[in-house]
py3Dmol code that shows the C-alpha trace and the ligand (Angstrom):
import py3Dmol

protein = """\
ATOM      1  CA  UNK A   1     164.053 156.738  10.916  1.00  0.00           C
ATOM      2  CA  UNK A   2     166.118 154.740   8.793  1.00  0.00           C
ATOM      3  CA  UNK A   3     164.446 151.276   8.617  1.00  0.00           C
ATOM      4  CA  UNK A   4     167.125 149.979   6.289  1.00  0.00           C
ATOM      5  CA  UNK A   5     169.476 150.056   9.212  1.00  0.00           C
ATOM      6  CA  UNK A   6     167.426 149.540  12.394  1.00  0.00           C
ATOM      7  CA  UNK A   7     164.029 148.672  13.751  1.00  0.00           C
ATOM      8  CA  UNK A   8     161.493 151.365  14.254  1.00  0.00           C
ATOM      9  CA  UNK A   9     159.730 150.945  17.641  1.00  0.00           C
ATOM     10  CA  UNK A  10     156.642 152.619  19.070  1.00  0.00           C
ATOM     11  CA  UNK A  11     156.384 151.851  22.814  1.00  0.00           C
ATOM     12  CA  UNK A  12     153.612 153.077  25.156  1.00  0.00           C
ATOM     13  CA  UNK A  13     154.813 153.764  28.672  1.00  0.00           C
ATOM     14  CA  UNK A  14     151.544 153.626  30.747  1.00  0.00           C
ATOM     15  CA  UNK A  15     153.246 154.626  34.030  1.00  0.00           C
ATOM     16  CA  UNK A  16     150.832 154.118  37.027  1.00  0.00           C
ATOM     17  CA  UNK A  17     147.740 154.180  34.910  1.00  0.00           C
ATOM     18  CA  UNK A  18     145.160 151.569  34.310  1.00  0.00           C
ATOM     19  CA  UNK A  19     143.896 148.870  36.626  1.00  0.00           C
ATOM     20  CA  UNK A  20     143.859 145.273  35.037  1.00  0.00           C
ATOM     21  CA  UNK A  21     140.386 145.595  33.666  1.00  0.00           C
ATOM     22  CA  UNK A  22     141.163 148.853  32.315  1.00  0.00           C
ATOM     23  CA  UNK A  23     144.464 147.456  30.827  1.00  0.00           C
ATOM     24  CA  UNK A  24     142.451 144.854  29.102  1.00  0.00           C
ATOM     25  CA  UNK A  25     139.905 147.242  27.653  1.00  0.00           C
ATOM     26  CA  UNK A  26     142.596 149.432  26.321  1.00  0.00           C
ATOM     27  CA  UNK A  27     144.550 146.667  24.722  1.00  0.00           C
ATOM     28  CA  UNK A  28     141.432 145.481  23.188  1.00  0.00           C
ATOM     29  CA  UNK A  29     141.028 148.639  21.437  1.00  0.00           C
ATOM     30  CA  UNK A  30     144.727 148.981  20.591  1.00  0.00           C
ATOM     31  CA  UNK A  31     145.353 145.570  19.109  1.00  0.00           C
ATOM     32  CA  UNK A  32     143.075 145.796  16.095  1.00  0.00           C
ATOM     33  CA  UNK A  33     144.083 149.416  15.440  1.00  0.00           C
ATOM     34  CA  UNK A  34     147.696 148.521  15.034  1.00  0.00           C
ATOM     35  CA  UNK A  35     147.471 145.169  13.468  1.00  0.00           C
ATOM     36  CA  UNK A  36     148.982 146.344  10.031  1.00  0.00           C
ATOM     37  CA  UNK A  37     151.809 148.130  11.665  1.00  0.00           C
ATOM     38  CA  UNK A  38     155.236 148.384   9.914  1.00  0.00           C
ATOM     39  CA  UNK A  39     157.132 148.790  13.152  1.00  0.00           C
ATOM     40  CA  UNK A  40     157.440 147.090  16.382  1.00  0.00           C
ATOM     41  CA  UNK A  41     154.588 147.907  18.782  1.00  0.00           C
ATOM     42  CA  UNK A  42     155.074 147.619  22.688  1.00  0.00           C
ATOM     43  CA  UNK A  43     152.892 148.350  25.601  1.00  0.00           C
ATOM     44  CA  UNK A  44     154.868 148.740  28.802  1.00  0.00           C
ATOM     45  CA  UNK A  45     152.413 148.468  31.627  1.00  0.00           C
ATOM     46  CA  UNK A  46     152.145 148.358  35.480  1.00  0.00           C
ATOM     47  CA  UNK A  47     153.362 144.914  36.968  1.00  0.00           C
ATOM     48  CA  UNK A  48     149.916 144.049  38.072  1.00  0.00           C
ATOM     49  CA  UNK A  49     148.682 144.541  34.476  1.00  0.00           C
ATOM     50  CA  UNK A  50     151.207 142.324  32.796  1.00  0.00           C
ATOM     51  CA  UNK A  51     149.130 139.082  33.115  1.00  0.00           C
ATOM     52  CA  UNK A  52     146.102 140.448  31.526  1.00  0.00           C
ATOM     53  CA  UNK A  53     148.072 142.311  28.943  1.00  0.00           C
ATOM     54  CA  UNK A  54     149.935 139.260  27.900  1.00  0.00           C
ATOM     55  CA  UNK A  55     146.768 137.447  27.485  1.00  0.00           C
ATOM     56  CA  UNK A  56     145.185 140.365  25.548  1.00  0.00           C
ATOM     57  CA  UNK A  57     147.959 140.571  23.036  1.00  0.00           C
ATOM     58  CA  UNK A  58     148.805 136.824  22.559  1.00  0.00           C
ATOM     59  CA  UNK A  59     149.204 135.939  19.035  1.00  0.00           C
ATOM     60  CA  UNK A  60     149.194 139.586  17.939  1.00  0.00           C
ATOM     61  CA  UNK A  61     152.079 142.022  16.809  1.00  0.00           C
ATOM     62  CA  UNK A  62     151.732 143.928  20.130  1.00  0.00           C
ATOM     63  CA  UNK A  63     154.639 143.162  22.612  1.00  0.00           C
ATOM     64  CA  UNK A  64     154.498 143.659  26.272  1.00  0.00           C
ATOM     65  CA  UNK A  65     157.030 145.303  28.471  1.00  0.00           C
ATOM     66  CA  UNK A  66     157.335 146.174  32.334  1.00  0.00           C
ATOM     67  CA  UNK A  67     158.390 149.616  33.554  1.00  0.00           C
ATOM     68  CA  UNK A  68     161.171 148.638  35.857  1.00  0.00           C
ATOM     69  CA  UNK A  69     163.066 145.533  37.211  1.00  0.00           C
ATOM     70  CA  UNK A  70     165.385 144.814  40.086  1.00  0.00           C
ATOM     71  CA  UNK A  71     168.958 143.765  39.486  1.00  0.00           C
ATOM     72  CA  UNK A  72     169.078 140.847  41.987  1.00  0.00           C
ATOM     73  CA  UNK A  73     167.884 137.319  40.961  1.00  0.00           C
ATOM     74  CA  UNK A  74     165.933 137.057  43.982  1.00  0.00           C
ATOM     75  CA  UNK A  75     166.267 137.858  47.769  1.00  0.00           C
ATOM     76  CA  UNK A  76     165.315 140.252  50.604  1.00  0.00           C
ATOM     77  CA  UNK A  77     163.998 143.158  48.353  1.00  0.00           C
ATOM     78  CA  UNK A  78     160.559 143.712  49.734  1.00  0.00           C
ATOM     79  CA  UNK A  79     158.276 145.258  46.901  1.00  0.00           C
ATOM     80  CA  UNK A  80     160.669 144.576  44.037  1.00  0.00           C
ATOM     81  CA  UNK A  81     160.201 142.434  40.928  1.00  0.00           C
ATOM     82  CA  UNK A  82     163.015 140.363  39.515  1.00  0.00           C
ATOM     83  CA  UNK A  83     163.958 139.852  35.796  1.00  0.00           C
ATOM     84  CA  UNK A  84     163.324 136.132  36.079  1.00  0.00           C
ATOM     85  CA  UNK A  85     159.848 136.846  37.197  1.00  0.00           C
ATOM     86  CA  UNK A  86     159.052 138.915  34.102  1.00  0.00           C
ATOM     87  CA  UNK A  87     160.735 136.612  31.863  1.00  0.00           C
ATOM     88  CA  UNK A  88     158.840 133.594  33.064  1.00  0.00           C
ATOM     89  CA  UNK A  89     155.546 135.450  32.364  1.00  0.00           C
ATOM     90  CA  UNK A  90     156.559 136.095  28.666  1.00  0.00           C
ATOM     91  CA  UNK A  91     157.408 139.808  29.084  1.00  0.00           C
ATOM     92  CA  UNK A  92     159.895 140.887  26.354  1.00  0.00           C
ATOM     93  CA  UNK A  93     160.851 144.576  27.102  1.00  0.00           C
ATOM     94  CA  UNK A  94     161.517 146.496  30.192  1.00  0.00           C
ATOM     95  CA  UNK A  95     161.806 150.328  30.673  1.00  0.00           C
ATOM     96  CA  UNK A  96     164.961 151.179  32.707  1.00  0.00           C
ATOM     97  CA  UNK A  97     166.089 154.537  34.304  1.00  0.00           C
ATOM     98  CA  UNK A  98     162.980 156.585  33.469  1.00  0.00           C
ATOM     99  CA  UNK A  99     163.375 160.140  34.674  1.00  0.00           C
ATOM    100  CA  UNK A 100     160.516 159.701  36.975  1.00  0.00           C
ATOM    101  CA  UNK A 101     162.321 156.786  38.670  1.00  0.00           C
ATOM    102  CA  UNK A 102     165.455 158.970  38.672  1.00  0.00           C
ATOM    103  CA  UNK A 103     163.549 161.913  40.192  1.00  0.00           C
ATOM    104  CA  UNK A 104     161.280 160.315  42.688  1.00  0.00           C
ATOM    105  CA  UNK A 105     162.724 156.908  43.487  1.00  0.00           C
ATOM    106  CA  UNK A 106     166.380 157.471  43.818  1.00  0.00           C
ATOM    107  CA  UNK A 107     167.508 155.819  40.601  1.00  0.00           C
ATOM    108  CA  UNK A 108     171.006 156.635  39.672  1.00  0.00           C
ATOM    109  CA  UNK A 109     173.242 155.743  36.725  1.00  0.00           C
ATOM    110  CA  UNK A 110     174.795 152.990  38.735  1.00  0.00           C
ATOM    111  CA  UNK A 111     171.555 151.245  39.512  1.00  0.00           C
ATOM    112  CA  UNK A 112     170.277 151.974  35.875  1.00  0.00           C
ATOM    113  CA  UNK A 113     173.490 150.137  34.723  1.00  0.00           C
ATOM    114  CA  UNK A 114     172.799 147.248  37.156  1.00  0.00           C
ATOM    115  CA  UNK A 115     169.179 146.868  36.057  1.00  0.00           C
ATOM    116  CA  UNK A 116     170.223 147.025  32.345  1.00  0.00           C
ATOM    117  CA  UNK A 117     172.857 144.258  32.723  1.00  0.00           C
ATOM    118  CA  UNK A 118     170.385 142.113  34.748  1.00  0.00           C
ATOM    119  CA  UNK A 119     167.678 142.520  32.076  1.00  0.00           C
ATOM    120  CA  UNK A 120     169.999 141.540  29.279  1.00  0.00           C
ATOM    121  CA  UNK A 121     171.296 138.739  31.257  1.00  0.00           C
ATOM    122  CA  UNK A 122     167.674 137.281  31.664  1.00  0.00           C
ATOM    123  CA  UNK A 123     167.068 137.803  27.910  1.00  0.00           C
ATOM    124  CA  UNK A 124     164.720 140.837  28.398  1.00  0.00           C
ATOM    125  CA  UNK A 125     165.215 143.851  26.176  1.00  0.00           C
ATOM    126  CA  UNK A 126     165.917 147.042  28.137  1.00  0.00           C
ATOM    127  CA  UNK A 127     164.678 150.447  26.887  1.00  0.00           C
ATOM    128  CA  UNK A 128     167.107 152.640  28.637  1.00  0.00           C
ATOM    129  CA  UNK A 129     165.932 156.238  29.309  1.00  0.00           C
ATOM    130  CA  UNK A 130     168.430 159.144  29.102  1.00  0.00           C
ATOM    131  CA  UNK A 131     167.754 162.924  29.020  1.00  0.00           C
ATOM    132  CA  UNK A 132     168.716 166.338  30.310  1.00  0.00           C
ATOM    133  CA  UNK A 133     166.875 168.550  32.882  1.00  0.00           C
ATOM    134  CA  UNK A 134     165.621 172.069  31.680  1.00  0.00           C
ATOM    135  CA  UNK A 135     168.422 173.649  33.547  1.00  0.00           C
ATOM    136  CA  UNK A 136     171.081 171.425  32.104  1.00  0.00           C
ATOM    137  CA  UNK A 137     169.880 172.422  28.608  1.00  0.00           C
ATOM    138  CA  UNK A 138     169.762 176.022  29.668  1.00  0.00           C
ATOM    139  CA  UNK A 139     173.461 175.716  31.006  1.00  0.00           C
ATOM    140  CA  UNK A 140     174.392 174.352  27.513  1.00  0.00           C
ATOM    141  CA  UNK A 141     175.518 170.921  28.971  1.00  0.00           C
ATOM    142  CA  UNK A 142     173.015 168.639  27.227  1.00  0.00           C
ATOM    143  CA  UNK A 143     175.811 166.759  25.384  1.00  0.00           C
ATOM    144  CA  UNK A 144     177.861 166.315  28.574  1.00  0.00           C
ATOM    145  CA  UNK A 145     174.783 164.853  30.546  1.00  0.00           C
ATOM    146  CA  UNK A 146     173.844 162.557  27.844  1.00  0.00           C
ATOM    147  CA  UNK A 147     177.325 161.386  27.135  1.00  0.00           C
ATOM    148  CA  UNK A 148     177.797 160.614  30.901  1.00  0.00           C
ATOM    149  CA  UNK A 149     174.510 158.716  31.118  1.00  0.00           C
ATOM    150  CA  UNK A 150     175.186 156.604  28.090  1.00  0.00           C
ATOM    151  CA  UNK A 151     178.703 155.758  29.451  1.00  0.00           C
ATOM    152  CA  UNK A 152     177.608 155.020  32.917  1.00  0.00           C
ATOM    153  CA  UNK A 153     174.286 153.265  32.076  1.00  0.00           C
ATOM    154  CA  UNK A 154     175.855 151.051  29.518  1.00  0.00           C
ATOM    155  CA  UNK A 155     179.012 150.376  31.300  1.00  0.00           C
ATOM    156  CA  UNK A 156     180.271 146.746  30.559  1.00  0.00           C
ATOM    157  CA  UNK A 157     177.318 146.163  28.189  1.00  0.00           C
ATOM    158  CA  UNK A 158     178.814 144.099  25.408  1.00  0.00           C
ATOM    159  CA  UNK A 159     178.317 145.029  21.594  1.00  0.00           C
ATOM    160  CA  UNK A 160     176.294 141.699  21.328  1.00  0.00           C
ATOM    161  CA  UNK A 161     174.000 142.976  24.075  1.00  0.00           C
ATOM    162  CA  UNK A 162     173.752 146.357  22.795  1.00  0.00           C
ATOM    163  CA  UNK A 163     171.764 144.691  19.800  1.00  0.00           C
ATOM    164  CA  UNK A 164     169.091 143.943  22.254  1.00  0.00           C
ATOM    165  CA  UNK A 165     169.070 147.420  23.853  1.00  0.00           C
ATOM    166  CA  UNK A 166     166.821 150.256  23.058  1.00  0.00           C
ATOM    167  CA  UNK A 167     167.745 153.817  23.866  1.00  0.00           C
ATOM    168  CA  UNK A 168     165.006 156.326  24.788  1.00  0.00           C
ATOM    169  CA  UNK A 169     166.034 159.984  24.506  1.00  0.00           C
ATOM    170  CA  UNK A 170     163.588 161.813  26.807  1.00  0.00           C
ATOM    171  CA  UNK A 171     164.461 165.487  27.670  1.00  0.00           C
ATOM    172  CA  UNK A 172     163.023 165.734  31.110  1.00  0.00           C
ATOM    173  CA  UNK A 173     161.449 169.148  30.578  1.00  0.00           C
ATOM    174  CA  UNK A 174     159.375 167.638  27.672  1.00  0.00           C
ATOM    175  CA  UNK A 175     157.994 164.812  29.764  1.00  0.00           C
ATOM    176  CA  UNK A 176     154.332 165.189  30.516  1.00  0.00           C
ATOM    177  CA  UNK A 177     154.549 168.984  29.988  1.00  0.00           C
ATOM    178  CA  UNK A 178     153.102 169.193  26.584  1.00  0.00           C
ATOM    179  CA  UNK A 179     156.368 170.775  25.558  1.00  0.00           C
ATOM    180  CA  UNK A 180     157.757 168.683  22.860  1.00  0.00           C
ATOM    181  CA  UNK A 181     161.329 169.052  21.695  1.00  0.00           C
ATOM    182  CA  UNK A 182     161.527 170.403  18.149  1.00  0.00           C
ATOM    183  CA  UNK A 183     162.228 167.624  15.551  1.00  0.00           C
ATOM    184  CA  UNK A 184     165.726 169.323  15.173  1.00  0.00           C
ATOM    185  CA  UNK A 185     166.384 169.229  18.802  1.00  0.00           C
ATOM    186  CA  UNK A 186     165.208 165.500  18.931  1.00  0.00           C
ATOM    187  CA  UNK A 187     167.409 164.705  15.873  1.00  0.00           C
ATOM    188  CA  UNK A 188     170.559 166.528  17.280  1.00  0.00           C
ATOM    189  CA  UNK A 189     170.603 164.502  20.517  1.00  0.00           C
ATOM    190  CA  UNK A 190     169.659 161.271  19.011  1.00  0.00           C
ATOM    191  CA  UNK A 191     172.400 161.687  16.485  1.00  0.00           C
ATOM    192  CA  UNK A 192     174.672 162.565  19.349  1.00  0.00           C
ATOM    193  CA  UNK A 193     173.902 159.551  21.110  1.00  0.00           C
ATOM    194  CA  UNK A 194     174.644 157.438  18.206  1.00  0.00           C
ATOM    195  CA  UNK A 195     177.975 159.173  17.779  1.00  0.00           C
ATOM    196  CA  UNK A 196     178.730 158.408  21.379  1.00  0.00           C
ATOM    197  CA  UNK A 197     177.811 154.706  20.838  1.00  0.00           C
ATOM    198  CA  UNK A 198     180.056 154.599  17.709  1.00  0.00           C
ATOM    199  CA  UNK A 199     182.994 155.807  19.907  1.00  0.00           C
ATOM    200  CA  UNK A 200     182.265 153.381  22.589  1.00  0.00           C
ATOM    201  CA  UNK A 201     181.543 150.406  20.366  1.00  0.00           C
ATOM    202  CA  UNK A 202     181.911 150.902  16.619  1.00  0.00           C
ATOM    203  CA  UNK A 203     179.835 152.474  13.696  1.00  0.00           C
ATOM    204  CA  UNK A 204     178.229 149.293  12.520  1.00  0.00           C
ATOM    205  CA  UNK A 205     176.948 148.502  16.036  1.00  0.00           C
ATOM    206  CA  UNK A 206     175.772 152.240  16.727  1.00  0.00           C
ATOM    207  CA  UNK A 207     173.980 152.267  13.438  1.00  0.00           C
ATOM    208  CA  UNK A 208     171.888 149.340  14.353  1.00  0.00           C
ATOM    209  CA  UNK A 209     170.621 150.582  17.732  1.00  0.00           C
ATOM    210  CA  UNK A 210     166.994 151.865  17.879  1.00  0.00           C
ATOM    211  CA  UNK A 211     167.023 155.410  19.453  1.00  0.00           C
ATOM    212  CA  UNK A 212     163.475 156.567  20.516  1.00  0.00           C
ATOM    213  CA  UNK A 213     162.394 159.997  21.366  1.00  0.00           C
ATOM    214  CA  UNK A 214     159.895 160.527  24.313  1.00  0.00           C
ATOM    215  CA  UNK A 215     158.403 163.499  25.781  1.00  0.00           C
ATOM    216  CA  UNK A 216     154.951 164.766  24.760  1.00  0.00           C
ATOM    217  CA  UNK A 217     154.988 162.815  21.520  1.00  0.00           C
ATOM    218  CA  UNK A 218     151.537 162.709  20.082  1.00  0.00           C
ATOM    219  CA  UNK A 219     149.485 161.994  17.143  1.00  0.00           C
ATOM    220  CA  UNK A 220     150.049 165.599  15.881  1.00  0.00           C
ATOM    221  CA  UNK A 221     153.789 165.716  16.038  1.00  0.00           C
ATOM    222  CA  UNK A 222     154.840 162.111  15.668  1.00  0.00           C
ATOM    223  CA  UNK A 223     155.276 162.232  11.881  1.00  0.00           C
ATOM    224  CA  UNK A 224     157.662 165.122  11.827  1.00  0.00           C
ATOM    225  CA  UNK A 225     159.674 163.810  14.697  1.00  0.00           C
ATOM    226  CA  UNK A 226     159.951 160.332  13.027  1.00  0.00           C
ATOM    227  CA  UNK A 227     160.966 162.041   9.740  1.00  0.00           C
ATOM    228  CA  UNK A 228     164.405 162.527  11.202  1.00  0.00           C
ATOM    229  CA  UNK A 229     167.103 160.124  10.328  1.00  0.00           C
ATOM    230  CA  UNK A 230     168.202 159.224  13.857  1.00  0.00           C
ATOM    231  CA  UNK A 231     164.677 159.225  15.546  1.00  0.00           C
ATOM    232  CA  UNK A 232     163.746 155.520  15.229  1.00  0.00           C
ATOM    233  CA  UNK A 233     160.610 155.619  17.237  1.00  0.00           C
ATOM    234  CA  UNK A 234     158.829 156.911  20.320  1.00  0.00           C
ATOM    235  CA  UNK A 235     158.313 156.186  23.954  1.00  0.00           C
ATOM    236  CA  UNK A 236     154.934 157.600  24.525  1.00  0.00           C
ATOM    237  CA  UNK A 237     153.339 158.482  27.875  1.00  0.00           C
ATOM    238  CA  UNK A 238     150.040 160.351  27.867  1.00  0.00           C
ATOM    239  CA  UNK A 239     149.071 159.438  24.202  1.00  0.00           C
ATOM    240  CA  UNK A 240     149.669 155.815  24.851  1.00  0.00           C
ATOM    241  CA  UNK A 241     146.601 155.743  27.018  1.00  0.00           C
ATOM    242  CA  UNK A 242     144.171 156.589  24.158  1.00  0.00           C
ATOM    243  CA  UNK A 243     143.964 153.897  21.636  1.00  0.00           C
ATOM    244  CA  UNK A 244     143.272 156.159  18.557  1.00  0.00           C
ATOM    245  CA  UNK A 245     146.224 158.521  19.392  1.00  0.00           C
ATOM    246  CA  UNK A 246     148.592 155.659  19.945  1.00  0.00           C
ATOM    247  CA  UNK A 247     147.500 153.780  16.666  1.00  0.00           C
ATOM    248  CA  UNK A 248     147.864 157.193  14.967  1.00  0.00           C
ATOM    249  CA  UNK A 249     151.588 157.332  16.142  1.00  0.00           C
ATOM    250  CA  UNK A 250     152.116 153.713  15.006  1.00  0.00           C
ATOM    251  CA  UNK A 251     150.702 154.590  11.684  1.00  0.00           C
ATOM    252  CA  UNK A 252     153.107 157.529  11.461  1.00  0.00           C
ATOM    253  CA  UNK A 253     155.981 155.062  12.231  1.00  0.00           C
ATOM    254  CA  UNK A 254     154.726 152.737   9.639  1.00  0.00           C
ATOM    255  CA  UNK A 255     155.253 155.033   6.600  1.00  0.00           C
TER     256      UNK A 255
END
"""
ligand_1 = """\
9
LIG
P 154.748 161.844 27.827
O 155.652 160.726 28.646
O 154.412 161.311 26.399
O 153.426 161.706 28.634
O 155.405 163.080 27.771
C 156.791 160.279 27.879
C 157.453 159.241 28.835
O 157.563 159.663 30.055
O 157.906 158.340 28.488
"""
view = py3Dmol.view(width=600, height=400)
view.addModel(protein, "pdb")
view.setStyle({"model": 0}, {"cartoon": {"style": "trace"}})
view.addModel(ligand_1, "xyz")
view.setStyle({"model": 1}, {"stick": {}})
view.zoomTo()
view.show()
């Protein structure tokens, strides 16, 4: 992290976990445990939990995010949720292009780009996820994959809008597997993302973007990962569902 240049952000990605009553209980445990955080703290929760989550975090330093959004303002898209709906509720962040959406729900770089632009246009802050598959890493094309995703996912996103965009580097092979990238691997790719952004925009803009690492980040490895200059935070799955573990990661980012 380099807090002199950019905001450190720890975000929980709850995925398809926690009913509304369970969400309330978890947030009631998280809120007091992270109240002194010296970093941004976010909980990205299932749509049906947003209402109780916003209520449980009102007036606190915990921000609420959604886990996806549609790109159209409204219309015949059964089962989808628009950015306007999220914005009106008071949601601030939205995860876009998570590898599980790419893997199981047909998300492509084109739809990630559409969702990202729609989120920004509505005044939401997108957390755009990128990351290579294991076999792509084994074939030594990690940089090609990441560069392609960054270029396509952020196509037509202005430098001004990039200031409200967070990038999450999540190697797919490290998600939910207990296999964390080493701090060196995380730093290498996060630095590469920043270089790519500097080429697409400019160095000043690239230096200000928060780039998170995600993939089996937990209370035991967070400090080392976050000690790297270009790792500005974490997108946390499993460990964000346990208040003490999540709070310990927030603490590591607050140093
Ligand atoms: P994990 O998930 O921490 O459970 O690996 C991270 C993510 O998918 O954002």
